DOMILUM-252304 format. One record per residue (C-alpha): x, y, z. Coordinates in steps of 0.1 Angstrom, whole numbers, padded with zeros to 4 digits, always signed. Layout:
BEGIN
XYZ
...
***
This chain:
BEGIN
+1021+0917+1123
+1057+0913+1113
+1070+0926+1079
+1102+0912+1065
+1120+0917+1034
+1143+0891+1016
+1160+0886+0982
+1141+0866+0957
+1155+0832+0948
+1151+0815+0915
+1127+0790+0933
+1107+0819+0938
+1096+0824+0901
+1063+0807+0904
+1054+0826+0934
+1063+0861+0918
+1042+0850+0889
+1012+0844+0913
+1018+0876+0930
+1019+0894+0896
+0985+0878+0885
+0968+0893+0917
+0987+0928+0918
+0994+0940+0883
+0959+0947+0874
+0955+0969+0905
+0979+0992+0891
+0961+0997+0857
+0936+1024+0849
+0901+1012+0846
+0901+1016+0809
+0927+0987+0805
+0910+0957+0791
+0913+0924+0807
+0927+0912+0774
+0955+0938+0776
+0963+0928+0812
+0965+0892+0805
+0986+0899+0774
+1011+0921+0794
+1013+0894+0824
+1021+0866+0795
+1049+0888+0780
+1064+0904+0812
+1054+0887+0844
+1052+0851+0834
+1071+0823+0855
+1098+0822+0826
+1101+0863+0826
+1108+0860+0864
+1135+0832+0859
+1148+0855+0833
+1150+0885+0858
+1163+0865+0885
+1193+0853+0863
+1200+0889+0851
+1228+0906+0871
+1213+0939+0861
+1180+0932+0881
+1172+0923+0917
+1138+0914+0930
+1129+0915+0969
+1098+0900+0982
+1078+0914+1012
+1062+0891+1036
+1041+0895+1065
+1042+0871+1091
+1061+0848+1068
+1031+0851+1042
+1042+0864+1007
+1025+0899+1004
+1042+0915+0975
+1076+0924+0956
+1097+0950+0939
+1119+0947+0909
+1150+0970+0905
+1169+0974+0873
+1204+0990+0870
+1204+0994+0832
+1208+1030+0821
+1174+1043+0812
+1169+1035+0774
+1136+1055+0770
+1146+1090+0759
+1118+1108+0777
+1131+1090+0810
+1167+1099+0803
+1161+1136+0797
+1138+1136+0829
+1163+1123+0852
+1187+1146+0869
+1213+1124+0886
+1235+1094+0877
+1241+1067+0884
+1204+1057+0890
+1186+1026+0893
+1151+1020+0882
+1122+1009+0907
+1107+0988+0879
+1079+0970+0897
+1063+0975+0932
+1032+0954+0939
+1015+0945+0971
+0984+0921+0974
+0954+0944+0982
+0948+0929+1017
+0982+0942+1027
+0978+0978+1013
+0987+1003+1042
+1003+0978+1062
+1039+0991+1055
+1049+0962+1031
+1054+0986+1002
+1074+1012+1022
+1097+0982+1037
+1103+0970+1002
+1113+1003+0989
+1133+1012+1019
+1153+0980+1018
+1158+0986+0979
+1171+1022+0987
+1196+1008+1012
+1208+0981+0990
+1210+1007+0959
+1228+1033+0980
+1254+1007+0991
+1259+0995+0954
+1268+1032+0945
+1236+1044+0932
+1229+1080+0937
+1193+1081+0927
+1163+1058+0921
+1135+1064+0896
+1103+1049+0886
+1075+1053+0861
+1038+1053+0874
+1006+1057+0855
+0992+1093+0860
+0958+1079+0868
+0970+1058+0897
+0964+1083+0925
+0972+1060+0952
+1004+1049+0941
+1014+1086+0932
+1005+1097+0966
+1024+1069+0981
+1057+1077+0960
+1054+1112+0970
+1054+1104+1005
+1083+1083+1001
+1103+1114+0986
+1098+1106+0949
+1096+1139+0930
+1079+1145+0896
+1106+1146+0871
+1086+1143+0838
+1067+1122+0817
+1069+1090+0795
+1047+1065+0776
+1040+1028+0788
+1024+1003+0764
+0998+0978+0778
+0984+0958+0752
+0977+0980+0722
+0973+1010+0742
+0999+1036+0753
+0994+1047+0788
+1006+1080+0802
+1031+1075+0832
+1047+1102+0855
+1085+1097+0858
+1096+1102+0896
+1129+1104+0908
+1144+1102+0944
+1178+1111+0954
+1194+1085+0976
+1219+1107+0995
+1202+1112+1027
+1170+1087+1024
+1160+1056+1042
***
């Protein structure tokens, strides 16, 4: 099994939407309704949303493949955090957000997520970022363990809206000085 990472192209918008349809629900707590998940995907993970992200110079999307089969993706955002809870929790600037990291369930544990994040860390460091941060649902134990193993330390908390319900997220931060 060979894991590779490549930058997403504008022509990948439909592929990214298809991956999001299958992976976003995996990150949601069990209390999230199917309607809320569908609404979030429609608003933030549609084909047109991905086209917008791919045309935005402050965003970069990487696709992870296993034996040339799409297996997951990450989306990085270089905008300064606008959420006051996030801005106050972070300790290092300049920082880049690991906004989305989703891998198809049949590829969990194969190194796809790690490869995507390590590639993103290398790219971010080369672009002058000193740290990377992310928000992850407090109930997503698997993801929190993974991010902890990757070196993301707990920095604070924030709220994340899915449907009409505010979810509780951890804010995690990784210093890029000696990682990857």
